[in-house]
N, C-alpha and C positions, 0 to 999 in steps of 0.2 A: 305468526310467521317470523323467522329469523332474518334480519336484514344484514347481509354481509357487505353491503356497499357503503355503510356508514364508517366514518373515521373511528368512532368509538364502538367497537363490535361487542355485543353482549357476551357474557360468559356462557359456555355451553357445557352441560354436565351429562354424563352417561346415565341412563336409567336401566340399561340392560348390558350384558357382557359384550355384545357385538354391535357394530355399526354396519348398516346396510344402506348403500347410497347408489342412486341412479341419476343420470343426467339427460337422458333422452326419453321421448314419448314411449317408445317400445320398451326401453329399459325400465321405465316406471311400471308398465303393465306387468313385466316379469317380476319386478321387485315386490309388488303387492301380493302376487301369488306366493312367492317364496316366504314372505313374512307371515302369511296365514298359517304356514306349517312350522316355520322357524321362528318361534315366538320370543326367543331370547335376543332379539335384535331391535335396535332403534332404527327406524326407517326415515331417511331424509331424501327429498327430491325437490326440484325447482317448483316454485309456486305457480308458474305458468302451466304446469301439468296437473293442477289440482282437480280432484274428483268430487270435491265438496264434502267428503266424509272424513277428512283427515283428523279433525279434532275429536270426533267420535271414536276413531280407531287408534288414536295416540300416535299419529304419523306427523313428522315434522316437515314443514315447508320452509324453504329458504329462498332468498332473492340475492343474486350476486354470484361470485366465483366459487366453485367447489374447492379450489385450491385453498382458499381462506378457511373454509369449513374443515378441511383435513388438518390444516395447521392448528386449529383450535382444539381438535378432539383426538389427534393421533395417539397421544399417550394415555387417553382416558378409557380406551376399550381394549379388551383382550384380543379382539380380532376385527378386521375391516373387510367387508365384502363389497366390492365395487363392480357395478355393471357398466363397465367402460372398456376401451381397448387396452391391451397389455402395455403398449407403448405409452399410452396416456398415464396409466397409473404409475409406471416407473418414473416418469418425469415429475409427477405430482409428489411422490413420496421420497424421492432421492434426497432432497435437502433435509428431510425429517429423520433420517436413519441415524441411530446412535450405536447400538450394540445388539447382537442377535439374542443375547440373554434377556434383554428388556424390550426390544421392539415388538409390537403386536403382530399377530399373524395377519397376512394380507392375501386375499383370494380375489381373483378376477373371474367374472362370468360374462360371456358375450350375450347381447340382448336377445338372441334367438334361443338361448338356453341350451346350446349344443355342448359347450365346454365349460368346465370349472377348473381354473388353473391356480395351482398353489404357487404364489409369487415370492413370499417372504416368511421367514421363521417356520419352515415346513415341519421341522421336528420339535424343537424346544417350544415354539409358539403354538404349535398344533395346527398349522395351515394345511398339512397333508390330510389329517383326519377330518378337518372342517370341509375340505374339498370333496372328500368321499361322501360325507353326510349330505352336502348340498346337491351333489350329482344325483343321489338317490331321490331327493325331493323333486327335482325338475326333470328327471329322466334323461340327464345328460351324461357326459363322460368326464371323469376326473383326470386332469393332466398333472402328473407328479414326476418330477425329474430328479429327486434325491436318489443318489446312487444306491443306498441300502434298501430303499423301497423298490426300485426298479430291479435290482439284483436279488431281492427277497433274502436279504441277509440281516445281520444284527444291527439295529439302530442304536449304536453305542451311547449317543448323547441323550436318549430318552428311555433307555432300557429300564424296565420296571417302574416307570413313572405311574402307571395305573395302580400299582400297589403301594405307592408312597415311598419308593426307594429314593435315596438321596446320594447324588454323586459328589465326591469331594471337589471343592472349587478348583484346586490346583491340578486336577486330573488332565493328562495329555490327550484330550478327546480327539483332536485332529489326527495325531499320529496313530492312535488306536483305530479310529474309523477308517483311515487310509489302509491300514493293514487288513482290516476286515473286508472292505470292498475290493481290494486288489488280490484277494484270495491268498494272502500270505499266512503262514502258520500263526494261529492265535490260541493262547491258553485261556480257557474259561474256567475259573475256579469258583465254585459255589459252596460256601460253608454253612449258609443259612438263607432263609427267605423263601418266598414262593417258588415252586418249581415249574409252573406253567407259564413261563415268560416267553416261550417261542410261540408266536401268534400265526405264523404262516402255515398253509396246508401242505407245503413241501418239506422234505427232510432238511435237517440242519446241515448247512454247508460243510463239506469235508475238511475245510481248513480250520474249523472251530473244534478244538480239542477240550473235552470236558474232564475236570478233575474235582474231587470232593474236598481236597485240602491242598494248601501250598506245599506241604511236606510230601505230597504225592509226585511233585515235579522233580525229576532227577536231572534233567538237562534243560534248564530254563533258557540257555543261550540259543536254542533253535527256534524260539518263538519271537516274532517281531512285535508282539503286543500281548499284554495280559489283562484280563478283565476279572476283577476279584469282587465277588459278592460276599460280604462278611459283616458280622456285627462287631468284629474285633478291631482294635487299633493295631495297625501294622507298622512296625518300626522301619526306619530307613535302611537299616542293615539287612533286613529281610528283603526289602524292595530292590536293593542295589543290583542284584544279578538280573532283574527283570526289565525288559524294554517296554516303554510306553505303558506303564502299569496304571490302570484306572481302577480306583477303589470305589465301590458302591455299597452304601449301607442300607440293608432292608430293615423293615420294621419287625424285629424279631425278639427283642428283649422284653420280658414281663417282670415288673417290679411288684412283689407282694409287700405291702406296708401295714405295720401295726404301729400305733403311736398313742401316747397319752393325750388326754383331752387338751385342746388349745395349744398343741405343739406348733411353733411358728413355721412359716414357710421357709425362713432362712435356715433353721435347723434341719428341716426335711431335705431341702436342696443340698445342704452341705453333706449330709449322710449319703445321699444318692450319688452325688458327683464323686465323693471320695471312694465309695464302694465300687462304682463302675471303673474308676481309674485303677484301683487295686487289682481288678479282674482284667484290666486292659480291654475293656469294652467301650464302644462308642455310645455316648448319650444320644446321638442322632438315631440310633437303632431302637430306642425305646418304643415299644408298641402300645403299652398300656400300664396303668397303675391299678392295682386291685386291693381290696380290703374287705372288712366285714361291714354289714349294712348299718351297724351302729356308728360308722364313720361317714355316712353318706352326706352329712352336713358339716363335716370337719373343715373349718375355714382354711386352715393351712394347706391341707391336701387339695381342696378345690382350687385355691389360688395357684398352687404349684402346677396343677394339670392345665389350668387355663393359660398360664405363662408359656408352657412348652407345647400346648395344643395336644396333650395326651388324653386319650379316653380314660375315664375313671369308672371302674366297675366294682360293684360290691356284691357280696354273697351273704346269705343268712347263715346263722350258726349251724343250723341243720345241714346245710349244703357243705360247709367246711368240715363238719364232723364225719362226713362220709369218706373223707380222704385219709389214707394212711400217712402218718407223719412220724418223724424220727423221735421227737421228744415232746409228747403231750404234756401240757401244763395245767395242773389243778388250779393254780392261781389265775391264769388267763380264763379258765372255765368259770371260775367264781364271778368274774366281772363281766364276761361277755357271753357265756353260754357255749363257747367253742373252746376246744382244747388247744387250738393254735389259730393264728390269723394269717400272718405273712406267708408261711410255708404252704398251707393248703390252698390259699387264694392264688398264689403263683402257679401251683400245680394245676388247679382247675382251669385258669385262663390259658395257660400255655399248652394244656392237654399233654403234659409231659411230666412223668413221675420222677424224673431225674433232674434235679436242679443244679445250677452252676454254683449257687451259694444257698445252702439249706436255710440258715438263719443266723443273723448277726444282730446283737443288741448294742445300740450306741446312743447313750443319753436317753431321750424320750422316744426313740424310734427303734423299731425292729424291722429289718429288711431281709427279704429273700429274693433271689434272682433266678429266673428260668428263661429258657429259650423256646420259642414257639416250635411245637412239633410239626414237621413238614415231611411229606412223603420223600423218602430217599435220604433223610438226615437222622431221624430218630426211630 
């Protein structure tokens, strides 16, 4: 049992992504049912409501004020599910709030299990999605007040998050979101990335105008915001005519890499960053690094992919030799059994026979760059 009444309160660490907390007898009954199905949660409730099986089930009992519990763990969980009144949770968490980019998702459930209310970090923190999931578990109703969800329009601040898309930090999200929900003209430019980003069963709102390239927009002044999905680095001169331009980088770039044995991570990283910069591509959009299976244990490549959290995929020589390439090499074949490495590997992974950079040799590294083939783009 955790004693929150002591002057020296013990440290409390999260063991699961979510905190589930109840403070009343009926709330505890509901919380235990929820946790049986929502197993990604640490359950806490007062020791006076003990059922006697808490240690066996990994449930945490506490004695004292729940306010102290929340102060201790607020930043340690991705989300907090509280079975208390809405007013109570607002008072409890108000002093703990810092920034919507870092605050955890907060969801409130009434002890009868009728409503699941998204309270804090609905989009970025995932409280809206969490509310829907919990409502399904208890057979209740999710209460979500975010304008884009209610109006079934684009959630600009989390667009493409399920695909790993990354929004530039300086993006004017508030202005762009306001334009979307206020049904003002918005340009949606998608040059790469997944095309199934529209998740609603209703048609795309008429104020969202779709373009395949920035060059397709002849009159940018009529749009109150622009949402640009691209793997490219966009210059300020190009952005200048656009109002509230939000740039989002999808995971679209494939790097085919060949290298000599024991090539350092520093050399690999230097070649990749210089190559992408010369192409005016964003390193944020790298989807994967691929090579021949002879390189599956290449320390530099492995360390580089770990550093950037890039998937590392390798192909056999037989797989690589099935791909048509521009300049087969007898020398490469002599040492690897494949007539090329970087070029066919990039083509195989991207499922695209047309590369942005066919092959470049730089020191100990050979690099090819492709863009993932997506419906509507390739």
